C-alpha positions in Angstrom: -74.3 -31.7 31.8 -71.8 -33.9 30.1 -69.5 -32.2 27.5 -70.8 -34.4 24.7 -74.4 -33.4 25.5 -73.3 -29.7 25.7 -71.6 -29.9 22.3 -74.8 -31.6 20.9 -76.9 -28.7 22.3 -74.5 -26.1 20.8 -74.5 -27.9 17.4 -78.4 -28.1 17.5 -78.6 -24.3 18.1 -76.2 -23.6 15.2 -78.1 -26.0 12.9 -81.4 -24.3 13.7 -80.0 -21.0 12.5 -77.5 -21.9 9.9 -78.4 -25.4 8.6 -76.4 -28.5 9.1 -73.6 -27.8 6.6 -72.8 -24.3 7.8 -73.1 -25.3 11.4 -70.5 -27.9 10.9 -68.2 -25.4 9.2 -68.6 -23.0 12.1 -67.7 -25.7 14.6 -64.8 -26.9 12.4 -63.5 -23.3 12.3 -63.8 -22.9 16.0 -62.1 -26.3 16.5 -59.2 -25.2 14.3 -58.9 -21.8 15.9 -58.7 -23.3 19.5 -57.0 -26.6 18.7 -59.9 -28.3 20.5 -61.4 -31.5 19.1 -65.2 -31.8 19.3 -64.8 -35.4 20.3 -63.8 -36.3 23.9 -63.5 -32.7 25.1 -63.4 -31.6 28.7 -65.3 -28.7 30.3 -62.5 -26.1 29.7 -62.1 -27.2 26.1 -65.9 -26.9 25.6 -65.9 -23.4 27.0 -63.0 -22.4 24.7 -64.8 -23.9 21.7 -68.1 -22.1 22.6 -66.3 -18.8 22.9 -64.7 -19.3 19.5 -68.1 -20.0 18.0 -69.5 -16.8 19.6 -66.6 -14.8 17.9 -67.2 -16.4 14.5 -68.2 -13.6 12.0 -71.0 -15.7 10.6 -72.5 -16.0 14.0 -72.1 -12.3 14.7 -73.7 -11.4 11.4 -76.7 -13.7 12.0 -77.3 -13.1 15.7 -75.6 -9.8 16.3 -73.0 -9.0 19.0 -75.5 -9.2 21.8 -77.1 -12.4 20.6 -73.8 -14.1 20.1 -72.7 -13.0 23.6 -75.9 -14.3 25.1 -75.5 -17.6 23.4 -71.9 -17.9 24.5 -72.8 -17.1 28.1 -75.5 -19.7 28.0 -73.2 -22.4 26.5 -70.5 -21.7 29.1 -73.0 -22.6 31.9 -73.8 -26.0 30.3 -70.7 -27.7 31.7 -69.4 -27.8 35.3 
């Protein structure tokens, strides 16, 4: 899967749980933490971003540790 398609899928999953505004805040926090832009990212950058999203406290609070770990593992497989 292309990285842009993967980020769209990650964003959609966040939006379905948190709503659009909070999903964008979570992605922005992950982007700031990793120094990775959500535009024009490569596979390794996407994986770093996905891992940062999975560590976000809001994600952990909503999905639990196991749920966040499962989502992160799934996201990591989206890109080659």
